[in-house]
ROTOR-767811 format. One line per 2 residues: number of its first residue (from 1); their letters; for each residue x, y, z of N, C-alpha, C. Coordinates in steps of 0.001 Angstrom, whole numbers. Layout:
<nodes>
NUM	A	X:Y:Z:X:Y:Z:X:Y:Z | ...
</nodes>
This chain:
<nodes>
1	MR	-3790:151534:-4728:-4479:151017:-5883:-4019:149876:-6407 | -4733:148980:-7513:-4126:147932:-8046:-3459:148034:-9123
3	KT	-2464:147344:-9527:-1680:147649:-10873:-1008:146155:-11187 | -1037:145947:-12438:-368:144759:-13065:558:145061:-14009
5	FR	1668:144040:-13609:3178:143943:-14346:3152:142677:-15073 | 3198:142695:-16449:3202:141600:-17210:4382:141392:-17797
7	YR	4942:139984:-17908:6334:139707:-18382:6165:138461:-19374 | 6719:138365:-20242:6981:137182:-21008:7932:136090:-20152
9	LF	6913:134973:-20426:7762:133550:-19993:8453:133050:-21215 | 9510:132051:-20667:10044:131217:-21878:10235:129752:-21259
11	PT	9076:129034:-21000:9307:127751:-20530:9682:126841:-21552 | 10363:125815:-20976:10772:124593:-21735:9806:123807:-22277
13	KA	9842:122890:-23154:8655:122024:-23674:7995:121462:-22642 | 8922:120543:-21617:8072:120243:-20370:7423:120892:-19530
15	QQ	8009:122143:-19255:7310:123279:-18430:5915:123571:-19149 | 6073:123579:-20543:4707:124202:-20962:3830:122904:-21113
17	TS	4181:121870:-20989:3272:120866:-21002:2881:120608:-19259 | 3535:121205:-18347:3176:121315:-16839:2103:122448:-16878
19	MQ	2555:123327:-17404:1427:124523:-17391:381:124513:-18118 | 324:123508:-19049:-963:123193:-19656:-1651:122403:-18851
21	KS	-1257:121372:-18134:-1965:120457:-17380:-2402:121159:-16235 | -1827:122176:-15612:-2341:123125:-14404:-3579:123799:-15087
23	LD	-3357:124255:-16323:-4465:125304:-16746:-5615:124242:-16994 | -5743:122826:-17745:-6565:122145:-17991:-7358:121479:-16483
25	AC	-6496:121261:-15508:-7058:121140:-14267:-7903:122183:-13530 | -7553:123500:-13835:-8378:124494:-13133:-9532:124793:-14157
27	RW	-9516:124465:-15424:-10609:124706:-16218:-11689:123551:-15761 | -11171:122340:-15486:-12346:121188:-15038:-12741:121733:-14007
29	VY	-11834:122277:-12818:-13025:122571:-11494:-13819:123677:-11709 | -13339:124553:-12511:-14192:125842:-13010:-15565:125123:-13747
31	NK	-15530:124338:-14535:-16767:123710:-15059:-17367:122906:-13894 | -16935:122142:-13362:-17326:121071:-12491:-17973:122063:-11108
33	TL	-17431:123142:-10873:-18003:123995:-9746:-19234:124713:-10439 | -19182:125104:-11508:-20446:125632:-12267:-21391:124715:-12550
35	EV	-20990:123451:-12786:-22186:122262:-12781:-22872:122052:-11592 | -22282:122012:-10520:-22618:121662:-9147:-23409:122591:-8663
37	RR	-23207:123826:-8767:-23946:125043:-8372:-25086:125111:-9054 | -25151:125048:-10391:-26341:124945:-11248:-27363:123842:-10724
39	DA	-26698:122798:-10781:-27660:121490:-10300:-28282:121718:-8830 | -27529:122128:-8020:-27939:122314:-6588:-29000:123428:-6686
41	WQ	-29162:124413:-7555:-30256:125347:-7538:-31368:124663:-8164 | -30880:124119:-9327:-32242:123354:-9958:-32948:122302:-9646
43	QR	-32157:121582:-8864:-32821:120368:-8138:-33163:120615:-6762 | -32629:121318:-5903:-32967:121083:-4672:-33112:122943:-4084
45	QE	-33113:123743:-5176:-33422:125248:-4629:-32336:125647:-3746 | -31282:125067:-3751:-30081:125437:-2901:-29052:126189:-3552
47	SL	-28559:127148:-2623:-27707:128100:-3221:-26285:127779:-2365 | -25317:127410:-3157:-23955:126960:-2735:-23121:128120:-2752
49	SR	-22127:128273:-1852:-21187:129353:-1611:-19772:128897:-2193 | -19226:129830:-2219:-17724:129446:-2834:-17029:128701:-1754
51	YD	-17382:128672:-566:-16496:127958:442:-17247:126284:525 | -18575:126353:-70:-19044:125116:-82:-18517:124196:-1197
53	TI	-18086:124813:-2174:-17620:124093:-3547:-16007:124094:-3008 | -15185:124651:-2394:-13609:124778:-2098:-13833:123435:-1233
55	RM	-14928:123318:-505:-14737:121750:674:-14910:120903:-47 | -15351:120828:-1698:-15482:119664:-2372:-14412:119219:-3176
57	LP	-13262:120224:-3072:-12024:119750:-3832:-11146:118529:-3403 | -11173:118157:-2198:-10459:117044:-1724:-11114:115664:-2421
59	GW	-12506:115736:-2390:-13157:114558:-3072:-13010:114485:-4417 | -13023:115583:-5236:-12726:115538:-6358:-11378:115250:-6949
61	KA	-10347:115503:-6053:-8948:115105:-6323:-8680:113811:-6029 | -9447:113154:-5167:-9460:111487:-4917:-9905:110901:-6022
63	EH	-10939:111455:-7008:-11537:110790:-8029:-10871:111192:-9355 | -10135:112177:-9269:-9731:112464:-10662:-8178:113004:-10515
65	SL	-7155:112224:-11079:-5893:112423:-10888:-5397:113535:-11459 | -6070:113821:-12566:-5392:115145:-13248:-5445:116463:-12538
67	LS	-6468:116518:-11230:-6338:117772:-10245:-5165:117766:-9828 | -4461:116652:-9529:-2762:116799:-8984:-1903:117703:-9623
69	DA	-2007:117882:-10743:-1157:118655:-11636:-1268:119947:-11423 | -2188:120586:-10544:-2420:122020:-10320:-2024:122238:-8839
71	YS	-1546:123379:-8635:-1223:123610:-7036:-2674:124104:-6438 | -2751:123595:-5355:-4163:123575:-4395:-5001:124876:-4542
73	QC	-3981:126031:-4432:-4651:127216:-4214:-5140:127770:-5726 | -4439:127096:-6906:-4991:127644:-8094:-6497:126905:-8331
75	LQ	-6770:125714:-7782:-8055:125266:-7693:-9042:125856:-7083 | -8423:126193:-5861:-9378:127006:-5093:-9877:128355:-5566
77	EA	-8930:129136:-6561:-9263:130202:-6964:-10136:130202:-8325 | -10283:128862:-8892:-11142:128542:-10062:-12478:128440:-9426
79	CT	-12583:128243:-8108:-14011:128149:-7476:-14360:129489:-7122 | -13317:130533:-7002:-13685:131837:-6718:-14266:132618:-7964
81	RV	-13554:132219:-9201:-13887:132761:-10358:-15407:132495:-10632 | -16070:131329:-10407:-17500:130945:-10537:-18094:131786:-9696
83	DL	-17672:131947:-8398:-18507:132770:-7488:-18818:134161:-7996 | -17539:134795:-8466:-17324:136181:-9060:-18385:136295:-10132
85	AF	-18352:134981:-11013:-19368:135017:-12354:-20821:135078:-11703 | -21110:134670:-10649:-22634:134430:-10169:-22787:135856:-9538
87	QH	-21804:136495:-8635:-22208:137766:-8146:-22468:138829:-9381 | -21786:138659:-10231:-22066:139692:-11618:-23445:139373:-11974
89	FF	-23831:138255:-11966:-25020:137666:-12541:-26033:138281:-12051 | -25903:138105:-10679:-27225:138622:-9680:-27145:140094:-9668
91	RR	-26021:140791:-10030:-25930:142110:-10107:-26566:142700:-11027 | -26523:142075:-12324:-27096:142463:-13634:-28575:142145:-13426
93	VK	-29028:141006:-13016:-30385:140740:-12797:-31076:142106:-11856 | -30528:142495:-10736:-31061:143117:-10060:-31113:144571:-10638
95	AG	-30140:145020:-11584:-29998:146249:-12189:-31030:146202:-13369 | -31505:144883:-13505:-32486:145091:-15061:-31746:144873:-16232
97	EK	-30664:144704:-16415:-29655:144448:-17482:-29818:143021:-18032 | -29155:142824:-19161:-29162:141351:-19610:-28254:140538:-18921
99	PG	-28975:139550:-18208:-28181:138725:-17160:-26939:137891:-17562 | -27070:137301:-18640:-25943:136812:-19020:-25389:135516:-17902
101	YP	-26147:134486:-18021:-25787:133200:-17166:-24418:132722:-17291 | -23649:132381:-16168:-22271:132042:-16404:-22369:131063:-17213
103	RF	-21018:130946:-18019:-21004:129752:-19012:-19894:128734:-18958 | -20022:127562:-19206:-19129:126723:-19164:-17725:126975:-20134
105	KG	-16726:126841:-19818:-15354:127313:-20351:-14595:126009:-21083 | -14245:126526:-22190:-13638:125520:-23289:-12302:126246:-23760
107	DR	-12098:126731:-24781:-10743:127309:-25223:-10707:128634:-24626 | -12000:129116:-24150:-11971:130778:-23686:-11145:130535:-22210
109	YK	-10815:129404:-21631:-10110:129535:-20117:-8715:129593:-20551 | -8033:130701:-20319:-6866:130957:-20869:-5715:131255:-19759
111	SF	-6209:131180:-18454:-5229:131418:-17473:-5376:130742:-15739 | -4422:130630:-15081:-4758:130096:-13853:-4086:131029:-12836
113	TY	-4504:131343:-11558:-3979:132345:-10536:-3195:131552:-9524 | -2160:131965:-8970:-1596:131751:-7438:-2310:132841:-6869
115	PQ	-3130:132757:-6065:-3602:133948:-5143:-2935:134378:-4143 | -2252:133430:-3640:-1379:133723:-2368:179:133430:-2306
117	SG	459:132220:-2663:1624:131632:-2553:1674:130633:-3602 | 2924:129734:-3608:3141:128897:-4522:3854:129391:-5634
119	FN	4470:130586:-5541:5698:131177:-6391:6633:132072:-6028 | 7694:132310:-6890:8666:133067:-5996:9753:133500:-7277
121	LS	10161:134808:-7258:10684:135403:-8450:12295:135531:-7671 | 13202:134961:-8209:14754:135067:-7928:15200:136243:-8851
123	DN	16375:136547:-8449:17163:137669:-8858:17959:137296:-10108 | 17961:135944:-10451:18561:135573:-11630:17940:135255:-12816
125	GS	16549:135710:-12893:15936:135918:-14138:14979:134591:-14182 | 14573:134101:-13032:13726:132683:-13164:12369:133104:-12218
127	LR	11502:132073:-12453:10356:132295:-11505:9970:131032:-11165 | 10054:130693:-10004:9558:129467:-9397:8000:129335:-9200
129	LS	7421:128100:-9770:6132:127915:-9713:5782:126679:-9373 | 4967:126653:-8248:4776:125128:-7819:3754:124289:-8969
131	KI	4484:123114:-8768:3975:122121:-9908:4569:122233:-11081 | 5516:123345:-11388:6031:123419:-12720:7369:123525:-12743
133	GK	8012:124215:-11709:9355:124346:-11652:9910:125933:-11820 | 11043:126083:-12103:11682:127327:-12463:11739:127608:-13808
135	VR	10903:128657:-14125:10876:128959:-15629:11545:130285:-15875 | 12166:130460:-17193:12811:131635:-17340:11804:132944:-17925
137	IK	12129:134023:-17022:11322:135169:-17260:12043:136567:-17823 | 11470:137352:-18557:12170:138702:-19131:11525:139705:-18131
139	IH	12447:140236:-17155:11946:141249:-16343:12256:142572:-17079 | 11504:143168:-18174:11724:144265:-18886:11626:145702:-18028
141	RP	11191:145687:-16752:10895:146808:-16056:10680:146194:-14581 | 11067:146957:-13545:11063:146605:-12306:9582:146548:-11801
143	IK	9290:145651:-10827:8005:145374:-10066:8054:146230:-8977 | 6794:146984:-9004:6663:148211:-8057:5634:147492:-7070
145	GE	5540:148018:-5587:4419:147807:-4779:4566:146239:-4080 | 3719:146035:-3556:3400:144930:-2811:2960:143675:-3835
147	VK	3427:142532:-4081:2845:141590:-5115:1575:140876:-4364 | 337:140792:-4639:-645:140178:-4059:-1103:138749:-4810
149	AL	-851:138726:-5792:-1257:137532:-6692:-255:137299:-7949 | -432:136374:-8592:271:136162:-9879:-775:135254:-10677
151	TI	-889:135904:-11800:-1657:134980:-12989:-822:134799:-14229 | -962:133417:-14439:-212:132721:-15563:-1304:132734:-16582
153	RR	-656:133370:-17708:-1872:133299:-18866:-1128:133140:-20225 | -1938:132350:-21115:-1543:131990:-22376:-2311:132607:-23508
155	DV	-1472:133242:-24536:-2219:133785:-25466:-2790:132873:-26673 | -3223:133473:-27566:-3823:132514:-28839:-2739:131775:-29361
157	LG	-1495:132309:-29312:-383:131757:-30235:402:130974:-29411 | 32:130539:-27818:667:129602:-27287:1629:130450:-26458
159	NW	2037:131667:-26334:2851:132335:-25586:2518:132596:-24139 | 3396:132324:-23275:2975:132444:-21919:3357:133649:-21213
161	YA	2894:134202:-20301:2978:135357:-19590:2635:135309:-18168 | 3462:135887:-17393:3296:136265:-15908:2799:137601:-15680
163	CF	1676:137669:-14881:950:138692:-14646:840:139114:-13125 | 1685:139998:-12484:1863:140235:-10999:913:141349:-10768
165	SC	-68:141055:-9778:-863:142269:-9412:-486:142610:-8077 | -84:143951:-8196:538:144627:-6985:-412:145539:-6413
167	VV	-57:146012:-5286:-769:147182:-4698:459:148549:-4602 | 152:149386:-5336:1056:150478:-5399:328:151656:-4943
169	EP	1341:152697:-4596:899:153933:-4243:669:154695:-5664 | -366:155734:-5768:-580:156450:-6820:515:157418:-6980
171	QF	823:157428:-8132:2215:158542:-8462:1622:159780:-9087 | 1051:160879:-8392:594:161859:-8915:1503:162768:-9644
173	LS	1101:163299:-10828:1836:164196:-11609:1688:165524:-11202 | 2623:166604:-11732:2334:167736:-10866:1131:168613:-11742
175	PC	305:169245:-10938:-825:169851:-11283:-771:170600:-12413 | -1853:170954:-13331:-1675:171741:-14395:-3022:172320:-14739
177	HR	-3067:173325:-15464:-4411:174158:-15511:-5077:173626:-16966 | -4583:172762:-17839:-5005:172579:-19116:-6122:171504:-18970
179	VI	-7152:171827:-19699:-8503:170893:-19649:-8704:170423:-21205 | -9549:169334:-21267:-9715:168947:-22711:-10895:168236:-22612
181	GV	-11578:168329:-23832:-12760:167400:-24314:-12570:166322:-25217 | -12776:165185:-25341:-12519:164500:-26089:-13807:163425:-27031
183	DV	-13766:163999:-28309:-14969:163337:-29072:-14464:162329:-30015 | -14788:161003:-29649:-14219:159774:-30579:-15312:159667:-31718
185	GL	-14764:159085:-33003:-15676:158847:-34089:-14773:157847:-35160 | -15322:157967:-36086:-14836:156872:-37234:-13935:157589:-37994
187	SH	-14325:158632:-38865:-13621:159719:-39775:-12395:160030:-39171 | -12239:160482:-37833:-11091:160403:-37021:-11380:159840:-35867
189	FA	-10163:159141:-35161:-10297:158325:-34120:-10962:159348:-32767 | -10344:160333:-32753:-10657:161290:-31556:-10638:162885:-32340
191	TL	-11454:163509:-31610:-11253:164985:-32074:-11197:165608:-30601 | -10235:166558:-30460:-10030:167350:-28986:-10702:168698:-29207
193	SS	-10880:169095:-28031:-11980:170549:-27920:-10988:171542:-28258 | -9540:171387:-28572:-8772:172300:-29009:-8724:172335:-30412
195	GE	-9185:171511:-31034:-9535:171478:-32548:-8594:170471:-33373 | -7737:169721:-32554:-6853:168532:-32982:-7497:167457:-33315
197	HI	-7319:166961:-34491:-7831:165546:-34900:-6802:164561:-34716 | -7068:163387:-34208:-6165:162382:-34037:-6774:161065:-35023
199	PN	-5964:160945:-36120:-6131:160291:-37148:-6754:158668:-36809 | -7650:158060:-37378:-8060:156805:-37064:-7069:155661:-37565
201	PR	-6084:155009:-36850:-5279:153891:-37395:-6018:152921:-38326 | -7186:152322:-37894:-7906:151460:-38653:-6965:150144:-38891
203	FF	-6483:149685:-37772:-5660:148421:-37693:-6230:147367:-38441 | -7549:147127:-37929:-8023:145664:-38802:-8293:145907:-40457
205	RQ	-8562:147273:-40701:-8801:147387:-42306:-7322:147386:-42984 | -6289:147563:-42189:-5009:147384:-42819:-4608:145862:-43313
207	DE	-5077:145003:-42225:-4888:143567:-42449:-6000:142662:-42986 | -7104:143690:-43482:-8266:142537:-43761:-8061:141828:-44999
209	KA	-7346:142069:-45877:-6990:141298:-47089:-6270:140218:-46622 | -5269:140407:-45774:-4294:139183:-45616:-5244:138228:-44738
211	LA	-6069:138725:-43821:-6788:137870:-42942:-7885:136981:-43783 | -8530:137868:-44875:-9627:137110:-45728:-8613:136101:-46573
213	KA	-7414:136239:-46940:-6898:135368:-47760:-6297:134101:-46794 | -5925:134305:-45466:-5644:133305:-44535:-6879:132675:-44133
215	QG	-7926:133088:-44035:-9270:132582:-43518:-9730:131526:-45058 | -9569:132021:-46115:-10148:131233:-47201:-9059:129960:-47388
217	CL	-7899:129909:-46888:-6991:128765:-46993:-7346:127955:-45962 | -7882:128567:-44786:-8485:127691:-43574:-9584:127005:-44038
219	SK	-10710:127498:-44498:-11674:126949:-44859:-11737:125908:-45826 | -10379:125666:-46719:-10481:124855:-47763:-9653:123581:-47013
221	CE	-9109:123615:-45839:-8446:122590:-45135:-9342:121592:-44351 | -8956:120360:-44116:-9731:119554:-43421:-9375:119802:-41926
223	KG	-10540:119612:-41119:-10104:120048:-39510:-9462:118764:-39199 | -8416:119171:-38037:-7494:118051:-37493:-6265:117843:-38416
225	TP	-6094:118174:-39552:-4889:118166:-40388:-3875:119015:-40129 | -2481:118550:-40416:-1407:119443:-40177:-1582:120795:-40937
227	EY	-2288:120809:-42140:-2277:121865:-42971:-3434:122796:-42205 | -4423:122360:-41716:-5328:122976:-41049:-4846:123740:-39711
229	RK	-4065:123085:-38887:-3498:123986:-37975:-2511:124903:-38168 | -1755:124796:-39296:-654:125760:-39680:-1534:127037:-40643
231	CK	-2713:126661:-41085:-3431:127896:-41661:-4124:128603:-40471 | -4681:127801:-39380:-5328:128323:-38208:-4508:129181:-37624
233	RV	-2989:128849:-37432:-2204:129618:-36759:-1872:131035:-37571 | -1894:130810:-38744:-1753:132130:-39437:-2893:133181:-38973
235	VQ	-4055:132550:-39258:-5323:133691:-38907:-5032:134095:-37235 | -4838:132982:-36468:-4445:133574:-35184:-3357:134559:-34855
237	HI	-2130:134597:-35791:-1332:135428:-35701:-1711:136800:-36133 | -2525:136777:-37222:-2757:138276:-37714:-3680:138750:-36800
239	HH	-4834:138128:-36013:-5734:138756:-35201:-5100:139101:-33902 | -3828:138527:-33619:-2808:138802:-32438:-2231:140161:-32797
241	RV	-1723:140320:-33924:-1016:141511:-34371:-1860:142730:-34452 | -3133:142513:-34969:-4105:143832:-35041:-4400:144112:-33516
243	AG	-4666:143053:-32626:-4890:143512:-31212:-3875:144053:-30611 | -2532:143663:-30836:-1466:144414:-30125:-1095:145761:-30560
245	RR	-1223:146081:-32015:-1150:147395:-32444:-2324:148248:-31908 | -3442:147790:-31977:-4541:148566:-31436:-4418:148900:-29746
247	HN	-3790:148041:-28992:-3443:147987:-27523:-2283:149113:-27220 | -1343:149197:-28356:-288:150006:-28190:-774:151254:-28223
249	FA	-1562:151465:-29587:-1988:152882:-29756:-2897:153400:-28650 | -3862:152627:-28081:-4588:153280:-27254:-3868:153692:-25865
251	HQ	-2677:152962:-25553:-1806:153075:-24314:-1039:154549:-24500 | -543:154663:-25931:252:155899:-26144:-370:157162:-26199
253	LS	-1816:156990:-26704:-2586:158181:-26716:-3130:158514:-25461 | -3420:157469:-24715:-4097:157785:-23382:-3255:158356:-22288
255	RR	-1803:157681:-22309:-497:158373:-21677:-284:159758:-22152 | -456:160121:-23406:-80:161351:-23801:-1212:162670:-23146
257	LV	-2540:162097:-23123:-3365:163017:-22764:-3300:163379:-21210 | -3083:162252:-20246:-2892:162141:-19132:-1850:162996:-18675
259	NE	-604:163017:-19298:346:163727:-19082:284:165413:-19366 | -646:165767:-20219:-775:166983:-20824:-1926:167863:-20059
261	YQ	-2904:166941:-19733:-4214:167789:-19185:-4608:167172:-17865 | -4869:168185:-17151:-5242:167965:-15723:-6793:167251:-15767
263	II	-7774:167742:-16545:-9281:167379:-16845:-9372:166705:-18118 | -9746:165645:-18380:-10010:165024:-19610:-11534:164525:-19760
265	AM	-12119:165169:-20343:-13821:164907:-20294:-14295:164052:-21625 | -14793:162798:-21094:-15073:162048:-22374:-16606:161340:-22415
267	ED	-16812:160832:-23351:-18133:160328:-23405:-18368:158961:-22590 | -19405:158684:-22225:-19878:157411:-21503:-20460:156560:-22481
269	LN	-19882:156113:-23343:-20516:155271:-24530:-21019:153936:-24072 | -22051:153465:-25033:-22688:152222:-24606:-22256:151491:-25928
271	IQ	-21231:150826:-26020:-20787:150381:-27517:-21651:149085:-28094 | -22288:148387:-26815:-23166:147144:-27418:-24367:147852:-28087
273	DM	-25146:148878:-27492:-26152:149319:-27855:-25855:150020:-29242 | -24660:150765:-29487:-24486:151209:-30717:-24302:150220:-32034
275	QN	-23840:149016:-31476:-23673:148024:-32425:-24983:147297:-32493 | -25681:147218:-31635:-27007:146629:-31974:-28262:147417:-32529
277	GN	-27879:148733:-32727:-28922:149668:-32926:-29016:149964:-34458 | -29114:151216:-34775:-29024:151450:-36368:-27778:151832:-37007
279	WR	-27029:151483:-36339:-25408:151659:-36819:-24821:150303:-37460 | -25657:149300:-37452:-25136:148029:-37824:-24266:147832:-39030
281	SI	-24263:149001:-39794:-23575:148829:-41165:-22123:149153:-40962 | -21914:149961:-39937:-20457:150187:-39562:-20166:149510:-38210
283	NK	-20584:148153:-38089:-20221:147796:-37003:-18690:147162:-36803 | -18188:146690:-37840:-16647:146364:-38081:-15691:147651:-37806
285	SI	-16291:148783:-38166:-15553:149823:-38162:-15404:150379:-36630 | -16719:150313:-36016:-16731:150504:-34599:-16013:149606:-33633
287	AD	-15857:148295:-33856:-15274:147108:-33113:-13846:147644:-33463 | -13216:147897:-34645:-11902:148036:-34979:-11586:149610:-34377
289	AA	-12326:150379:-33899:-11719:151762:-33199:-11313:151474:-31690 | -12232:150376:-31112:-11929:149961:-29745:-12066:151253:-28812
291	WR	-13226:152098:-28935:-13260:153355:-28087:-13245:153006:-26610 | -13823:151775:-26035:-13941:151595:-24792:-12562:151277:-24203
293	QF	-11763:150523:-24901:-10320:150428:-24244:-9454:151495:-24383 | -9739:152380:-25061:-9015:153875:-24973:-9570:154583:-23873
295	ID	-10850:154542:-23621:-11548:155264:-22552:-11212:154838:-21032 | -11102:153476:-21109:-10689:152721:-19900:-9423:153098:-19456
297	FT	-8384:152778:-20690:-6980:153239:-20146:-6668:154611:-19758 | -7488:155544:-20345:-7314:156985:-19862:-8051:157329:-18712
299	AY	-9046:156377:-18091:-9619:156750:-16835:-8435:156180:-15887 | -7912:154813:-16111:-7187:154367:-14885:-5869:155161:-14918
301	KA	-5302:155463:-16005:-3988:156250:-15888:-4042:157608:-15193 | -5532:158386:-15373:-5665:159609:-14722:-6028:159528:-13399
303	EN	-6523:158446:-12826:-6664:158156:-11457:-5231:157918:-10714 | -4412:157254:-11530:-3021:157038:-10982:-2394:158297:-10856
305	AG	-2364:159137:-11778:-1854:160490:-12089:-2367:161515:-11075 | -3357:161423:-10466:-4293:162453:-9754:-4772:163568:-10825
307	RL	-5178:163079:-11910:-6269:163904:-13121:-7398:163423:-12545 | -8493:163979:-13348:-9808:163739:-13359:-10195:163429:-14979
309	SP	-10985:162291:-14765:-11359:162047:-16296:-13017:161742:-16233 | -13773:162677:-16120:-15350:162627:-15961:-15904:162274:-17221
311	RI	-16732:161075:-17130:-17397:160862:-18468:-18735:161198:-18405 | -19406:161732:-19236:-20484:162586:-19502:-21646:161824:-20564
313	DP	-22796:162104:-20378:-23969:161490:-21313:-23771:162248:-22833 | -23276:161541:-23879:-23038:161799:-24942:-24337:162277:-25840
315	GG	-25308:162114:-25150:-26747:162521:-26039:-26789:164091:-26399 | -26919:164363:-27731:-27055:165864:-28038:-25909:166755:-28129
317	TT	-24707:165972:-27904:-23435:166814:-27938:-23065:167323:-29411 | -23563:166466:-30209:-23352:167004:-31737:-24409:167764:-32369
319	QD	-25556:167727:-31791:-26776:168605:-32082:-26852:169936:-31601 | -26154:170085:-30319:-26265:171451:-29673:-24933:172089:-30013
321	CS	-25314:173331:-30313:-24124:174713:-30601:-23241:174990:-29490 | -22123:174882:-29507:-21105:175105:-28603:-21098:176653:-28349
323	GC	-21450:177385:-29399:-21622:178781:-29169:-22755:179450:-28521 | -24024:179038:-28893:-25104:179524:-28294:-25852:178619:-27524
325	GG	-25666:177429:-27649:-26562:176430:-26937:-27783:176027:-27854 | -27968:176489:-28983:-29203:176306:-29938:-29015:174768:-30374
327	IV	-30051:174218:-30890:-30020:172698:-31257:-29936:172941:-32858 | -29184:172420:-33398:-28620:172217:-35013:-29027:170981:-35409
329	PK	-30038:170307:-35638:-30203:168943:-36051:-29313:168585:-37236 | -28693:167428:-37385:-27912:167064:-38311:-27540:165590:-38377
331	DL	-27667:164915:-39471:-27416:163550:-39653:-25917:163318:-39919 | -25460:161819:-40205:-23907:161593:-39849:-23322:162057:-41194
333	SV	-24128:162325:-42410:-23405:162701:-43482:-22985:164166:-43587 | -23597:165070:-42671:-23143:166581:-42353:-21977:166688:-41384
335	RI	-20894:166861:-41889:-19579:166825:-41187:-19246:168315:-40686 | -20056:169323:-41070:-19954:170779:-40588:-21122:171293:-39928
337	HN	-20602:171894:-38623:-21806:172399:-37766:-21796:173910:-38222 | -22997:174391:-38810:-23331:175651:-39150:-24601:175933:-38324
339	CP	-24421:176866:-37394:-25509:177213:-36723:-26222:178478:-37145 | -27415:178443:-37220:-28371:179679:-38137:-28616:180433:-36971
341	HC	-28212:180138:-35803:-28882:180940:-34648:-27490:182282:-34227 | -26520:181762:-34210:-25304:182671:-33904:-24191:182678:-34940
343	GL	-24499:181861:-36108:-23526:182013:-37247:-22141:181037:-37063 | -22079:180262:-35954:-20925:179617:-35702:-20611:178462:-36740
345	IL	-19593:178267:-37453:-19156:177299:-38273:-18022:176454:-37667 | -18002:175198:-37849:-16740:174659:-37354:-16995:173014:-37605
347	DR	-16078:172330:-37556:-16157:170997:-37698:-17167:170346:-36878 | -18034:169429:-36997:-19008:168787:-36140:-18611:168130:-35106
349	DH	-17281:167552:-35069:-16637:166764:-33940:-15919:167722:-33220 | -15325:168851:-33652:-14935:169778:-32890:-16010:170340:-31937
351	NA	-17228:170792:-32607:-18231:171193:-31651:-18632:170311:-30643 | -18647:169119:-30872:-18991:167935:-30001:-18062:168033:-29008
353	AI	-16856:168076:-29227:-15616:167944:-28118:-15805:169354:-27122 | -16173:170295:-27703:-16422:171439:-26813:-17360:171253:-25933
355	NI	-18790:170755:-26335:-19759:170361:-25441:-19379:169303:-24515 | -18758:168389:-25127:-18181:167303:-24006:-17411:167955:-22734
357	LA	-16429:168764:-23157:-15754:169716:-22238:-16589:170550:-21278 | -17652:171039:-21993:-18403:171966:-20917:-19567:171325:-20095
359	RG	-19769:169989:-20720:-20481:169106:-19604:-19617:168627:-18660 | -18530:167853:-19048:-17577:167435:-17943:-17071:168491:-16831
361	MA	-16808:169788:-17307:-16511:170715:-16207:-17783:171162:-15369 | -18972:171075:-15892:-20404:171236:-14965:-20380:169902:-14354
363	SI	-20067:168784:-14613:-20235:167845:-13712:-19110:167838:-12669 | -18196:168107:-12899:-17146:168312:-11641:-17472:169334:-10696
365	RL	-17952:170653:-11171:-18449:171620:-10126:-19870:171171:-9566 | -20724:170134:-9845:-21753:169714:-9341:-21433:168909:-8162
367	DR	-20449:167944:-8540:-19664:166897:-7426:-19166:167597:-6292 | -18601:168944:-6554:-17971:169325:-5366:-19020:170204:-4704
</nodes>
């Protein structure tokens, strides 16, 4: 299986300039590739492949000197990214989903990749990158497995990271007999079928006032001025801090569940439909909770540890009684499940978590 090891880079100012030039060159190739493939279809009904666009690179490099600032395979990988974007586009069209035609990249293009060669990690704490030089790197944990590719990524604050994509063997944990169902929510981040409530940290809400103040300062500044750039960096720093805390919380909670339980049944939520549906009044809270991130983290950790993490249809898990199976309709304001059929009384999220576990166990038995 694939695993990514990320490390902080500490480039000099000259190296930062070289890395930015490589990033700009790859972004130019990405946009040019997308333009060529789009025009070929619109004008001649011709579908270009990844190899067709890669063969155009020598001509583009002869016309635009900026492309010489990037390693050749990094430019080829930019063509590959466009091809992958079209593959996903056609897959969504075939599945009847919202297609989402590939878009041109501006500031959203944050990384470039060495897919095979052009980099070398030395033992003295430096990473040699073609077209950039030896960059100081902080190796805070050993790299495991076979390195297949290296992605150089820049975050919104201008920090640079090296992300090694490695093929590693799964590290299975000792089997255990404990199973759990997880119901995510807003009053509590998650409720387990054991009855435990995981508090909702609400990281965005914690910094909402500071963010509003920083955005107010930004709106008063004229674009392009030093004051504007300073206020913009403050806004970016707050968003970066919130995202980091949310990311760390999801990692810690998912690791705990995978270490303690053999089977972790979770809901297969469609977050986008929830935000576009009747719950628009709580869109901000749904985004702040970041359930999808937590569910995905749990899934890949479970796979690596030899655990099972079935995802089930969440429909009716709140309305169904976990005691007798009867249907007990209730809206969001009703926080207690009180079954008139069997007399079961417990927290509504606890009831849903028990139903999620039951459905997850049933799906495993059916698969076998």
